[in-house]
C-alpha positions, 0 to 999 in steps of 0.5 A: 499499499504506497499510502502507508509506505512512508509511515512510522508509528510506535509499535504501542500506538499501533497496537492499541490503534489495532485493538481500538479498531477492533473494539470499535467494531464490536460496539458497531456490531453490538449496536446493530444487534440492539437495532441501531443499524446504520450506525452500527454498520458505521461503527464497525466499518471505521473500527475495521478500517482502523484495525486494518491499516494499523495491522498492516503497519505491525506486521512489518516489523513483527511476526504474526504471532506476537501481533496477534497476542499483543492485539488480543490482550488489549482488545479483550481489555477493552471490550470488557471494560465496554461491557461493564459500561454497558451493564454487561459485566462479568460475574467473579467466575467469569472475571477470573477465567477471563484473568486466566486467559489474559495470563495465559496470552501473557505467558505466551508472548513473554 
């Protein structure tokens, strides 16, 4: 992609922007499921576009496996925070499971 060829952004920014893009797409999908179709499709499209472009830049410098682990951890935290904000929080057991999954991803990435 020529429009991304000269662009350099720090890895943490790209990881976070990719995760935010996917999280925004998730918010869009949730909006569609609640009947807000136009808004949801718009949010999902913007989110996937942000994630797509950020992830391309990340993959230029890092292996795919490392990139996805970092993105999944960041995206999981963001989506869980969004779920709490809309009243779809986790039980203590589910939260413990989520923490174990995140710790597992961290252990694999370390």
